[in-house]
N, C-alpha and C positions, 0 to 999 in steps of 0.2 A: 356804667355798662348798660347797653340797650337790652330790652326784653329778649330780643332774638338771640343776642350773644349769650345771655344767661341760659337760654334754652339749649343752645348748642353746647355750652360748657357742661351743663347737667347731663346731657346725653353722652357726651364724651367721657365723663367720669364713670358712667355706668355701662359703657359699651362692652367692656370685657366680660362683665357679669351677664349681660344680655345674651352674648354669644354662647355662654355655657348653659343657658336655660334649656330644659327639655322641650319646651314649646317654642313657638315663634313670637318674638316681641315686636310690637308696633307702637310707635309714638306718633300721636296726632296733634297737630296744632289746630286749636278749635276755631280761631278767628277766620281762618281761610280754609278749614276742612282739608288740610294738606298733611300727607304723611311725611314727617321729618326724618324718621328712621324706621328701618325694618331689619331684623337680624338676617344674616346671610342665608340661613336655611329657608326663610320665607321668600327671599328674592330668587333663590334657586328654584323653588316650587313654582312660583309665578312666571319664571323665565324673564325677569326684568332687572333693571338696575335701579338704585335708589333715585337717580336722576330722572328715570322714566316715571316713577311714582310721584315725585315732586311736581313734574310737569303735568301729570294727569289732574292734580288738584282734586276738586269735588268729584270728578269722573271716576276716581279710583273705585268707589263702591259700585257704580254701575258696570264697571269693566269686569270685576272679579266676583261679586257677591250676588247670591240669589235674593231678589227683591222681596219675595214672598216671606222670607225669614225676618226681614227688617220690621215687619208689622209687629212682631213680638218683642224684638230686642231693642229697637230704637227708643221706645218709651222708657225702657229700663235705664238706658244710658242718659236720656234727657232728665229723668228723675234724679239720677246721681248728680248731674251737673247743677240742677236746681237746689238740691240739698247742700251742695258744695262741701261735702264731708270727705276729706282726703284720707280718712281711715276706712272708708267703705269700699267694697268691691261688689259689682254686679256681674252675674254669670249667665251664660246663655249658650245655645247651640246655633251654629250658622253653617251654610253651605258655600264653598268656594271652588272656583275652577280657574285655570290659567288662561283659557280661551274658550270661545263659543263651541268648539268642536270637542272639548274635553268633558268628561263626566263630572258631576258635582262631587266634591269630597266633604265629609262632615268634620267639623271642628268644635271642640268644647272651649269656649273662650271666657275670659274674665277681664273686666275693665275697671280702672280706678283713676282718680285724678293724680297726675304725676307732678304738676307744677301749677302754681297760681301766679297771677300777675301782681303788679305793685299795689293794686286795690284789693287784693285777696280773692279775685274771681278766677275760676278755672281757666287755665291757659293751655296746658298740655294734658293729654290722657295717655296712659300706658295700657296696652292690651296684650295679654298672653293667649295665644291660640294653640291648642294642642290637637294635632290630627288624630282622628279616630279611625282605626283600621276598618276598611270597608267590609272585611270578612267577619268582623266582630259581631256577635249576636246583638249587642247594644245598638248598633246602627239601625237594624231593622226595627227595634223598639222605638227609637227616636222618630223614624219616619212614620210609624203607625200613630204615635202620639200627636205628631204634627198634623197628620191627616184628620185625626179625631178633633183636634183643636179647630181646624178649618171648618169641619162639619158643624161644630158647636156654634161658631160665629155666624154661619150662614142660616142656621135653622132654629135660632132661639125663639122666634115668633111662632114657628110651627109647634115646637115643644110646648110653649105656653098655651096653645090652642087645644092640646090633647085633653080629653076627659080622663077621669080616674079609671074608668072602665077600659078606655083605649090603651092606657099605659099598662094595665093588667094584661090585655090581649097581646101587646107588643112583647111583654116579658115572656109569655108562653111561646109566642112565635119565634123569639130569639133562641128559645130552648128547643126549637124545631118540633114542637108538639103539633099534632094534627088538630083539625077543627073538632073532631069527636072528643079527643082527649081534653081539649080546652073547655068544651061544653060540660063535660063531666066534672071537671075541677071547679068551675065557676057556677055550676048548677043553673045553666041557661041552655037554650036550645042551640042545636048545631047551626040552624039557619041564622040565628042571631050572631053567632061567632063568625060565620062566613060574611055576613053584612059588615061587621066590624072590621074584618080583615081587608075587605075591599075598600072601605072608607079610609082605613089607615094607610094603605098603599097609595091611595089618591092624595091624601094629605102630605105624605112624605115624598111623593114623586118617585116612589120606589118601583123599580122594574123587576126586582127579584127579591127573594127572601134574604139574600146576602145584604142587600141595601138596608133592609129592616134591621138585621143583626148589627150592622155598622152603626146605625142610628142609636140602637139600644145601648151599645157599648159606649158610645161617645157621651150619652146623657146618663150613664150609670143606671139604666133601667134594669140591666142584667149584670 
């Protein structure tokens, strides 16, 4: 039996279970980056047929997924494949939409190796994607965490350049203390605090106190 036929048979054996899962089940063939199976709920959400997905091939991800999320979860999946441990699952969040005019929807997803080839290398992966209610408070938390993560990646060198004193000032700025209050707490002159505040905003490229607060939160200064 060919590898492709083994894959089809394995999917067919589990299809009834996949359809009963609370989330959406997707089977990827790794050699061609093709979706071989998606449970009916997923096809309905995307407004496509399985044939459509197979024909899309590698373009499947470009068509439906936010590429900004891939920066975080693709390395996780690649690591899973390199370790080739079919008992391991990697989890992540991703944004999906059915077309360019639709809003992004959040999904909590988990991927693991579903089938190996005759040499024992990963051949199929199975992913379960669970939609997160857009009105759920957790959605806002995810978006905030991803924003902070992006800010972290872009500003590592800036954070490394901050002096101990500047970090202290940022802490108090994030707590919305005035220059007078900060001067009293640190036992330095108010003019010195004002100079630090000006230099900090320049370093961070901050246009407002809100930008400083976001920076402080992302780097756990406050």
